[in-house]
ZAMARGU-4260 file (C-alpha; in steps of 0.2 Angstrom, whole numbers, plus 5000, padded with zeros to 4 digits):
<rodrens>
0) 4859/5612/4639 | 4861/5593/4638 | 4878/5595/4647 | 4869/5604/4662 | 4857/5590/4664
5) 4870/5578/4665 | 4880/5588/4678 | 4864/5591/4688 | 4860/5572/4689 | 4878/5568/4693
10) 4877/5581/4707 | 4861/5574/4714 | 4869/5556/4714 | 4884/5562/4723 | 4873/5570/4736
15) 4863/5554/4738 | 4879/5544/4740 | 4886/5556/4753 | 4870/5555/4762 | 4870/5536/4763
20) 4888/5536/4768 | 4884/5548/4782 | 4870/5538/4788 | 4880/5522/4788 | 4895/5531/4797
25) 4883/5539/4809 | 4876/5522/4815 | 4893/5515/4818 | 4898/5531/4827 | 4883/5529/4839
30) 4887/5511/4843 | 4906/5515/4845 | 4901/5529/4857 | 4890/5517/4868 | 4904/5505/4868
35) 4917/5518/4874 | 4906/5521/4890 | 4916/5513/4905 | 4901/5511/4917 | 4893/5495/4912
40) 4875/5500/4917 | 4876/5516/4907 | 4884/5507/4892 | 4870/5494/4892 | 4857/5507/4894
45) 4865/5517/4879 | 4865/5501/4868 | 4847/5497/4873 | 4841/5514/4868 | 4850/5512/4852
50) 4842/5495/4848 | 4825/5503/4851 | 4829/5518/4840 | 4835/5507/4826 | 4822/5493/4829
55) 4837/5481/4829 | 4836/5467/4841 | 4853/5461/4836 | 4860/5475/4847 | 4851/5468/4862
60) 4864/5454/4861 | 4878/5467/4864 | 4870/5471/4881 | 4879/5464/4896 | 4872/5458/4912
65) 4867/5475/4920 | 4851/5475/4929 | 4838/5488/4934 | 4822/5489/4945 | 4807/5488/4935
70) 4792/5494/4945 | 4779/5485/4935 | 4777/5473/4921 | 4759/5477/4918 | 4744/5485/4925
75) 4741/5469/4935 | 4758/5470/4943 | 4762/5478/4960 | 4779/5471/4965 | 4795/5479/4958
80) 4807/5466/4951 | 4825/5467/4946 | 4827/5463/4928 | 4841/5461/4916 | 4843/5476/4903
85) 4845/5463/4889 | 4829/5455/4893 | 4820/5471/4894 | 4828/5476/4877 | 4820/5460/4869
90) 4803/5464/4877 | 4803/5482/4871 | 4807/5477/4853 | 4795/5462/4854 | 4781/5472/4859
95) 4785/5487/4847 | 4787/5476/4832 | 4775/5462/4837 | 4788/5449/4833 | 4787/5435/4846
100) 4805/5429/4841 | 4811/5443/4852 | 4800/5436/4867 | 4808/5419/4864 | 4825/5426/4869
105) 4820/5433/4886 | 4826/5423/4900 | 4815/5430/4914 | 4799/5420/4913 | 4788/5434/4919
110) 4795/5447/4907 | 4793/5434/4893 | 4775/5431/4897 | 4771/5449/4897 | 4779/5451/4880
115) 4770/5436/4873 | 4754/5443/4880 | 4756/5460/4872 | 4761/5452/4855 | 4747/5439/4855
120) 4734/5452/4859 | 4741/5464/4846 | 4741/5451/4833 | 4725/5442/4840 | 4735/5426/4839
125) 4729/5414/4852 | 4743/5402/4848 | 4756/5414/4855 | 4747/5412/4872 | 4753/5394/4872
130) 4771/5400/4874 | 4767/5408/4890 | 4771/5399/4906 | 4757/5394/4919 | 4768/5402/4933
135) 4762/5420/4931 | 4747/5425/4941 | 4738/5441/4941 | 4728/5449/4955 | 4712/5457/4950
140) 4699/5462/4962 | 4706/5451/4975 | 4705/5435/4964 | 4720/5426/4956 | 4720/5421/4938
145) 4733/5414/4926 | 4740/5427/4915 | 4739/5414/4901 | 4721/5411/4904 | 4718/5430/4902
150) 4727/5430/4886 | 4715/5416/4879 | 4700/5425/4886 | 4704/5442/4879 | 4708/5435/4861
155) 4693/5424/4861 | 4682/5439/4864 | 4691/5449/4850 | 4691/5435/4837 | 4675/5426/4843
160) 4685/5410/4843 | 4676/5398/4855 | 4690/5386/4854 | 4702/5397/4863 | 4691/5395/4879
165) 4695/5376/4879 | 4713/5381/4882 | 4709/5390/4898 | 4716/5380/4913 | 4704/5389/4925
170) 4706/5398/4941 | 4694/5408/4952 | 4693/5422/4940 | 4695/5414/4923 | 4687/5398/4919
175) 4682/5389/4903 | 4664/5393/4907 | 4666/5411/4911 | 4676/5413/4894 | 4662/5405/4884
180) 4649/5415/4893 | 4658/5431/4890 | 4660/5426/4872 | 4642/5420/4869 | 4633/5435/4878
</rodrens>
């Protein structure tokens, strides 16, 4: 009887080790499959999907210089833009994992700002809004506003942190005063 238990436990351990070995081999196999694709755009797309599936931003670095047309970065955006797939890989993972370190690696300012905006709002961290440029404007009901100011305003309303309103640069739509009024009402 004791011998049966030992064989049973050994059998389970062997199955576990085989499962782990298959999992490790399968991951290498997927990456090698992507790398065998000769068309650079398809290859980069394959690696990007793999990075997202595995939640592994180190794979984004393997992506080449292929680009694609992204129709919108956000609900405020109307103009399509050509972006590098590598930047979009970091953006996707940054937004999915809420790790701003992925946003730091994005070379496209607009895409990086959108990444910081999403992560900052998900984490309710106004300091991440500081990393955004002051270049990106959004159009809302015909009025222009800095995307960064919108970041401060939204987070201040969620966290009731009045100090974030002091960081608003101010344009027609978002001003320090409107941020404070929204917060205090």
